[in-house]
BASEZA-669670 format. One record per residue: residue number from 1; residue in three letters; x, y, z of N, C-alpha, C in turn. Coordinates in Angstrom, 1 decimal. Example, Ala and Ser with C-alpha at 12.3 -4.5 7.8 and 13.67 -1.06 7.14 Angstrom:
{atom 1, ALA, {13.2, -5.7, 7.8}, {12.3, -4.5, 7.8}, {13.2, -3.3, 7.8}};
{atom 2, SER, {12.8, -2.2, 7.1}, {13.7, -1.1, 7.1}, {12.9, 0.0, 7.9}};
! end
This chain:
{atom 1, MET, {59.7, 44.3, -1.0}, {59.6, 43.0, -0.3}, {61.0, 42.4, -0.4}};
{atom 2, THR, {61.6, 42.1, 0.7}, {62.9, 41.5, 0.8}, {62.8, 40.1, 1.3}};
{atom 3, LEU, {63.5, 39.2, 0.6}, {63.5, 37.8, 1.1}, {64.7, 37.6, 1.9}};
{atom 4, THR, {64.5, 36.8, 2.9}, {65.6, 36.4, 3.8}, {66.5, 35.3, 3.0}};
{atom 5, ARG, {67.7, 35.1, 3.5}, {68.5, 34.2, 2.8}, {67.9, 32.7, 2.8}};
{atom 6, SER, {67.3, 32.3, 3.9}, {66.8, 31.0, 3.9}, {65.5, 30.9, 3.0}};
{atom 7, ALA, {64.8, 31.9, 2.9}, {63.6, 31.9, 2.1}, {64.0, 31.8, 0.6}};
{atom 8, SER, {65.0, 32.6, 0.2}, {65.5, 32.5, -1.2}, {66.1, 31.2, -1.5}};
{atom 9, LEU, {66.8, 30.5, -0.5}, {67.4, 29.2, -0.7}, {66.3, 28.2, -0.8}};
{atom 10, GLY, {65.2, 28.3, -0.1}, {64.1, 27.4, -0.1}, {63.4, 27.5, -1.5}};
{atom 11, ILE, {63.2, 28.7, -2.0}, {62.5, 28.9, -3.3}, {63.4, 28.3, -4.4}};
{atom 12, GLY, {64.7, 28.6, -4.3}, {65.7, 28.0, -5.3}, {65.7, 26.5, -5.3}};
{atom 13, PHE, {65.6, 25.9, -4.1}, {65.5, 24.4, -4.0}, {64.3, 23.9, -4.6}};
{atom 14, ILE, {63.2, 24.5, -4.4}, {61.9, 24.1, -4.9}, {61.9, 24.2, -6.5}};
{atom 15, LEU, {62.5, 25.3, -7.0}, {62.6, 25.5, -8.4}, {63.5, 24.4, -9.0}};
{atom 16, LEU, {64.6, 24.1, -8.4}, {65.6, 23.1, -8.9}, {64.9, 21.7, -8.9}};
{atom 17, VAL, {64.2, 21.4, -7.8}, {63.5, 20.1, -7.8}, {62.4, 20.0, -8.9}};
{atom 18, GLY, {61.7, 21.1, -9.1}, {60.7, 21.1, -10.1}, {61.3, 20.9, -11.5}};
{atom 19, MET, {62.4, 21.6, -11.8}, {63.1, 21.5, -13.1}, {63.6, 20.1, -13.3}};
{atom 20, LEU, {64.2, 19.5, -12.3}, {64.7, 18.1, -12.4}, {63.5, 17.1, -12.6}};
{atom 21, PHE, {62.4, 17.3, -12.0}, {61.2, 16.5, -12.2}, {60.7, 16.6, -13.6}};
{atom 22, ALA, {60.7, 17.9, -14.1}, {60.2, 18.1, -15.5}, {61.1, 17.5, -16.5}};
{atom 23, ILE, {62.4, 17.5, -16.2}, {63.3, 16.9, -17.2}, {63.3, 15.4, -17.1}};
{atom 24, SER, {63.0, 14.8, -16.0}, {63.0, 13.3, -15.8}, {61.8, 12.6, -16.5}};
{atom 25, ILE, {60.8, 13.4, -16.8}, {59.6, 12.8, -17.4}, {60.0, 12.5, -18.9}};
{atom 26, ASP, {59.8, 11.3, -19.3}, {60.1, 10.9, -20.7}, {58.8, 10.6, -21.5}};
{atom 27, SER, {58.9, 10.7, -22.8}, {57.7, 10.6, -23.6}, {57.3, 9.1, -23.7}};
{atom 28, THR, {58.2, 8.2, -23.5}, {57.8, 6.8, -23.6}, {56.8, 6.4, -22.5}};
{atom 29, SER, {57.0, 6.9, -21.3}, {56.0, 6.6, -20.3}, {54.7, 7.2, -20.6}};
{atom 30, ALA, {54.7, 8.4, -21.2}, {53.4, 9.0, -21.6}, {52.7, 8.2, -22.6}};
{atom 31, ALA, {53.5, 7.7, -23.6}, {52.9, 6.9, -24.7}, {52.3, 5.6, -24.1}};
{atom 32, THR, {53.1, 5.0, -23.2}, {52.6, 3.8, -22.5}, {51.3, 4.0, -21.7}};
{atom 33, ALA, {51.3, 5.1, -21.0}, {50.1, 5.4, -20.2}, {48.9, 5.6, -21.2}};
{atom 34, THR, {49.1, 6.3, -22.3}, {48.0, 6.5, -23.2}, {47.5, 5.2, -23.8}};
{atom 35, ALA, {48.4, 4.3, -24.1}, {48.0, 3.0, -24.7}, {47.3, 2.2, -23.6}};
{atom 36, THR, {47.7, 2.3, -22.4}, {47.0, 1.6, -21.3}, {45.6, 2.1, -21.1}};
{atom 37, ILE, {45.5, 3.4, -21.1}, {44.2, 4.0, -20.9}, {43.3, 3.7, -22.1}};
{atom 38, SER, {43.8, 3.7, -23.3}, {43.0, 3.4, -24.5}, {42.5, 1.9, -24.4}};
{atom 39, GLU, {43.4, 1.0, -24.0}, {43.1, -0.4, -23.9}, {42.0, -0.6, -22.9}};
{atom 40, GLY, {42.1, 0.1, -21.7}, {41.1, 0.0, -20.7}, {39.8, 0.5, -21.1}};
{atom 41, LEU, {39.8, 1.6, -21.9}, {38.5, 2.1, -22.4}, {37.9, 1.1, -23.4}};
{atom 42, ASP, {38.7, 0.6, -24.3}, {38.2, -0.4, -25.2}, {37.6, -1.6, -24.5}};
{atom 43, THR, {38.2, -2.1, -23.5}, {37.7, -3.2, -22.7}, {36.4, -2.9, -22.0}};
{atom 44, ALA, {36.4, -1.7, -21.4}, {35.2, -1.3, -20.6}, {34.0, -1.0, -21.5}};
{atom 45, ALA, {34.2, -0.3, -22.6}, {33.1, 0.2, -23.4}, {32.7, -0.8, -24.5}};
{atom 46, GLY, {33.6, -1.7, -24.8}, {33.3, -2.7, -25.9}, {33.2, -2.0, -27.3}};
{atom 47, GLU, {32.1, -2.3, -28.0}, {32.0, -1.8, -29.3}, {31.6, -0.4, -29.4}};
{atom 48, SER, {31.1, 0.2, -28.3}, {30.6, 1.6, -28.4}, {31.7, 2.6, -28.3}};
{atom 49, TYR, {33.0, 2.2, -28.0}, {34.1, 3.2, -27.8}, {35.0, 3.0, -29.0}};
{atom 50, SER, {35.4, 4.1, -29.6}, {36.4, 4.1, -30.7}, {37.4, 5.2, -30.4}};
{atom 51, THR, {38.7, 4.8, -30.7}, {39.8, 5.7, -30.5}, {40.1, 6.5, -31.8}};
{atom 52, GLU, {39.4, 6.1, -32.9}, {39.6, 6.8, -34.2}, {39.0, 8.2, -34.1}};
{atom 53, LEU, {39.7, 9.1, -34.6}, {39.3, 10.5, -34.6}, {38.7, 10.8, -36.0}};
{atom 54, THR, {37.4, 11.0, -36.1}, {36.8, 11.3, -37.4}, {36.7, 12.8, -37.5}};
{atom 55, LEU, {36.3, 13.3, -38.7}, {36.2, 14.7, -38.9}, {35.0, 15.3, -38.0}};
{atom 56, SER, {33.9, 14.6, -37.9}, {32.8, 15.1, -37.1}, {33.2, 15.1, -35.6}};
{atom 57, VAL, {33.9, 14.1, -35.1}, {34.4, 14.2, -33.7}, {35.4, 15.3, -33.5}};
{atom 58, PHE, {36.3, 15.5, -34.4}, {37.2, 16.6, -34.3}, {36.5, 18.0, -34.3}};
{atom 59, ILE, {35.6, 18.2, -35.2}, {34.8, 19.4, -35.2}, {34.0, 19.6, -33.9}};
{atom 60, GLY, {33.4, 18.5, -33.4}, {32.7, 18.6, -32.2}, {33.6, 19.0, -31.0}};
{atom 61, ASN, {34.8, 18.4, -31.0}, {35.7, 18.8, -29.9}, {36.2, 20.2, -30.0}};
{atom 62, MET, {36.4, 20.7, -31.2}, {36.8, 22.1, -31.4}, {35.7, 23.0, -31.0}};
{atom 63, ILE, {34.4, 22.7, -31.3}, {33.3, 23.6, -30.9}, {33.2, 23.6, -29.4}};
{atom 64, ARG, {33.3, 22.4, -28.8}, {33.3, 22.3, -27.3}, {34.4, 23.2, -26.7}};
{atom 65, THR, {35.6, 23.1, -27.2}, {36.7, 23.9, -26.7}, {36.5, 25.4, -26.9}};
{atom 66, LEU, {36.0, 25.8, -28.0}, {35.7, 27.2, -28.3}, {34.6, 27.7, -27.4}};
{atom 67, LEU, {33.6, 26.9, -27.1}, {32.5, 27.3, -26.2}, {33.1, 27.5, -24.7}};
{atom 68, ALA, {34.0, 26.6, -24.4}, {34.6, 26.7, -23.0}, {35.4, 27.9, -22.9}};
{atom 69, ALA, {36.2, 28.2, -24.0}, {37.0, 29.4, -24.0}, {36.1, 30.7, -24.0}};
{atom 70, THR, {35.0, 30.6, -24.7}, {34.1, 31.8, -24.7}, {33.6, 32.0, -23.2}};
{atom 71, GLY, {33.2, 30.9, -22.6}, {32.8, 31.1, -21.2}, {33.8, 31.6, -20.2}};
{atom 72, ILE, {35.1, 31.2, -20.4}, {36.2, 31.8, -19.6}, {36.4, 33.2, -19.9}};
{atom 73, ILE, {36.3, 33.6, -21.2}, {36.5, 35.0, -21.5}, {35.4, 35.9, -21.0}};
{atom 74, PHE, {34.1, 35.3, -21.0}, {33.0, 36.0, -20.5}, {33.2, 36.2, -19.0}};
{atom 75, LEU, {33.6, 35.2, -18.3}, {33.9, 35.3, -16.8}, {34.9, 36.4, -16.5}};
{atom 76, ILE, {36.0, 36.4, -17.3}, {37.1, 37.4, -17.0}, {36.6, 38.8, -17.3}};
{atom 77, ILE, {35.9, 39.0, -18.4}, {35.3, 40.3, -18.7}, {34.3, 40.8, -17.6}};
{atom 78, THR, {33.5, 39.8, -17.2}, {32.5, 40.2, -16.2}, {33.1, 40.6, -14.9}};
{atom 79, VAL, {34.1, 39.8, -14.4}, {34.8, 40.1, -13.2}, {35.6, 41.5, -13.3}};
{atom 80, TYR, {36.2, 41.7, -14.4}, {36.9, 43.0, -14.6}, {36.0, 44.1, -14.6}};
{atom 81, ALA, {34.8, 44.0, -15.3}, {33.8, 45.1, -15.4}, {33.3, 45.3, -14.0}};
{atom 82, GLY, {33.0, 44.3, -13.2}, {32.5, 44.4, -11.9}, {33.5, 45.1, -11.0}};
{atom 83, VAL, {34.8, 44.8, -11.1}, {35.8, 45.4, -10.3}, {35.9, 46.9, -10.7}};
{atom 84, LEU, {35.9, 47.1, -12.0}, {36.0, 48.5, -12.5}, {34.8, 49.4, -12.0}};
{atom 85, TYR, {33.6, 48.8, -12.0}, {32.4, 49.4, -11.5}, {32.5, 49.7, -10.0}};
{atom 86, MET, {32.9, 48.7, -9.3}, {32.9, 48.8, -7.8}, {34.0, 49.8, -7.3}};
{atom 87, THR, {35.1, 49.9, -8.0}, {36.2, 50.8, -7.6}, {36.1, 52.1, -8.3}};
{atom 88, ALA, {35.0, 52.5, -8.9}, {34.9, 53.7, -9.6}, {35.0, 54.9, -8.7}};
{atom 89, GLN, {34.5, 54.8, -7.5}, {34.5, 55.9, -6.5}, {33.9, 57.2, -7.0}};
{atom 90, GLY, {32.8, 57.0, -7.8}, {32.1, 58.2, -8.2}, {32.5, 58.7, -9.6}};
{atom 91, ASP, {33.6, 58.1, -10.2}, {34.1, 58.6, -11.5}, {33.1, 58.1, -12.5}};
{atom 92, THR, {32.4, 59.0, -13.2}, {31.4, 58.6, -14.1}, {31.9, 57.9, -15.3}};
{atom 93, ASP, {33.1, 58.2, -15.7}, {33.7, 57.5, -16.9}, {34.0, 56.0, -16.6}};
{atom 94, LYS, {34.5, 55.7, -15.4}, {34.7, 54.3, -15.0}, {33.4, 53.6, -14.8}};
{atom 95, VAL, {32.4, 54.2, -14.3}, {31.1, 53.6, -14.1}, {30.5, 53.3, -15.5}};
{atom 96, LYS, {30.6, 54.2, -16.4}, {30.1, 54.0, -17.8}, {30.8, 52.9, -18.5}};
{atom 97, LYS, {32.2, 52.8, -18.3}, {33.0, 51.8, -19.0}, {32.7, 50.4, -18.4}};
{atom 98, GLY, {32.5, 50.4, -17.1}, {32.2, 49.1, -16.4}, {30.8, 48.6, -16.9}};
{atom 99, LYS, {29.8, 49.5, -16.9}, {28.5, 49.0, -17.4}, {28.5, 48.6, -18.8}};
{atom 100, SER, {29.2, 49.4, -19.7}, {29.2, 49.0, -21.1}, {29.9, 47.7, -21.3}};
{atom 101, MET, {31.0, 47.5, -20.6}, {31.7, 46.2, -20.7}, {30.8, 45.0, -20.3}};
{atom 102, LEU, {30.1, 45.2, -19.2}, {29.2, 44.1, -18.7}, {28.1, 43.9, -19.7}};
{atom 103, THR, {27.5, 45.0, -20.2}, {26.4, 44.8, -21.2}, {26.9, 44.1, -22.5}};
{atom 104, SER, {28.1, 44.5, -23.0}, {28.7, 43.9, -24.2}, {29.0, 42.5, -24.0}};
{atom 105, ALA, {29.5, 42.1, -22.8}, {29.8, 40.7, -22.5}, {28.6, 39.9, -22.5}};
{atom 106, VAL, {27.5, 40.4, -21.9}, {26.3, 39.6, -21.8}, {25.7, 39.4, -23.2}};
{atom 107, ILE, {25.7, 40.5, -24.0}, {25.2, 40.4, -25.4}, {26.0, 39.4, -26.2}};
{atom 108, GLY, {27.3, 39.5, -26.0}, {28.2, 38.5, -26.8}, {27.9, 37.1, -26.4}};
{atom 109, LEU, {27.7, 36.9, -25.1}, {27.4, 35.5, -24.6}, {26.1, 35.0, -25.2}};
{atom 110, ILE, {25.1, 35.9, -25.2}, {23.7, 35.6, -25.7}, {23.9, 35.2, -27.2}};
{atom 111, ILE, {24.7, 36.0, -27.9}, {24.8, 35.7, -29.4}, {25.5, 34.3, -29.6}};
{atom 112, VAL, {26.6, 34.1, -28.8}, {27.3, 32.8, -29.0}, {26.4, 31.6, -28.6}};
{atom 113, VAL, {25.7, 31.7, -27.5}, {24.8, 30.6, -27.1}, {23.7, 30.4, -28.1}};
{atom 114, GLY, {23.1, 31.5, -28.5}, {22.0, 31.5, -29.5}, {22.5, 30.8, -30.8}};
{atom 115, ALA, {23.7, 31.2, -31.3}, {24.2, 30.6, -32.5}, {24.4, 29.1, -32.3}};
{atom 116, TYR, {24.9, 28.7, -31.2}, {25.2, 27.3, -30.9}, {23.8, 26.6, -30.9}};
{atom 117, ALA, {22.8, 27.1, -30.3}, {21.5, 26.5, -30.2}, {20.9, 26.3, -31.5}};
{atom 118, ILE, {20.9, 27.4, -32.4}, {20.4, 27.3, -33.7}, {21.1, 26.2, -34.5}};
{atom 119, THR, {22.4, 26.3, -34.5}, {23.2, 25.3, -35.2}, {23.0, 23.9, -34.8}};
{atom 120, ARG, {22.9, 23.7, -33.5}, {22.6, 22.4, -33.0}, {21.2, 21.9, -33.4}};
{atom 121, TYR, {20.2, 22.7, -33.4}, {18.9, 22.4, -33.9}, {18.9, 22.0, -35.4}};
{atom 122, VAL, {19.6, 22.8, -36.2}, {19.6, 22.6, -37.6}, {20.3, 21.3, -37.9}};
{atom 123, VAL, {21.5, 21.0, -37.3}, {22.3, 19.8, -37.5}, {21.5, 18.6, -37.1}};
{atom 124, ASP, {20.8, 18.7, -35.9}, {20.0, 17.5, -35.5}, {18.9, 17.3, -36.4}};
{atom 125, ALA, {18.2, 18.3, -36.9}, {17.1, 18.1, -37.8}, {17.6, 17.5, -39.1}};
{atom 126, LEU, {18.7, 18.0, -39.6}, {19.3, 17.4, -40.9}, {19.7, 16.0, -40.7}};
{atom 127, ALA, {20.2, 15.6, -39.5}, {20.7, 14.3, -39.3}, {19.4, 13.4, -39.2}};
{atom 128, GLU, {18.4, 13.9, -38.6}, {17.2, 13.0, -38.4}, {16.5, 12.9, -39.8}};
{atom 129, ALA, {16.5, 13.9, -40.6}, {15.9, 13.8, -42.0}, {16.7, 12.9, -42.9}};
{atom 130, ALA, {18.0, 12.8, -42.7}, {18.9, 12.0, -43.5}, {18.9, 10.5, -43.1}};
{atom 131, THR, {18.4, 10.3, -41.9}, {18.4, 8.9, -41.4}, {17.4, 8.1, -42.1}};
{atom 132, VAL, {17.8, 6.9, -42.6}, {16.9, 6.0, -43.3}, {16.1, 5.3, -42.3}};
{atom 133, THR, {14.8, 5.4, -42.4}, {13.9, 4.6, -41.5}, {13.2, 3.5, -42.3}};
{atom 134, THR, {13.1, 2.4, -41.7}, {12.4, 1.3, -42.3}, {11.1, 1.0, -41.6}};
{atom 135, THR, {10.1, 0.8, -42.4}, {8.8, 0.5, -41.8}, {8.4, -0.9, -42.3}};
{atom 136, THR, {7.7, -1.6, -41.4}, {7.3, -2.9, -41.7}, {5.8, -2.9, -41.7}};
{atom 137, ASP, {5.2, -3.5, -42.7}, {3.7, -3.6, -42.7}, {3.3, -4.6, -41.6}};
{atom 138, GLY, {2.2, -4.4, -41.0}, {1.7, -5.3, -40.0}, {1.4, -6.6, -40.6}};
{atom 139, ALA, {1.8, -7.7, -39.9}, {1.6, -9.0, -40.4}, {0.1, -9.4, -40.0}};
{atom 140, GLU, {-0.6, -10.0, -40.9}, {-2.0, -10.3, -40.6}, {-2.1, -11.8, -40.3}};
! end
């Protein structure tokens, strides 16, 4: 594939503008934007919103991120296995590899989702058991 002179000049110009834009962004504007967003959320949510990062919030965010990454990896493996299976053209080794990859990906996803569901159930049950409940006797 050969680029014409004007096409390569256009690509070079786009890259130059992109680099200049990336260099011109400074961290103070990002910090100001973050502070503005945080202030707006504090105003909108009132007492229910907190910008403090506790250990439980951090762990929850990490679990959410890992689950998202697991889903992305599952999608990539599934697409690759499907392409491998569809382009096998009768080659039994490629067909077997595609099927085994797809089977392994589904089993892995079931294990991850099952572990998450069990953990979520246990943590919720422990949190409910640890919560202090007060009962009042009926006034006569």
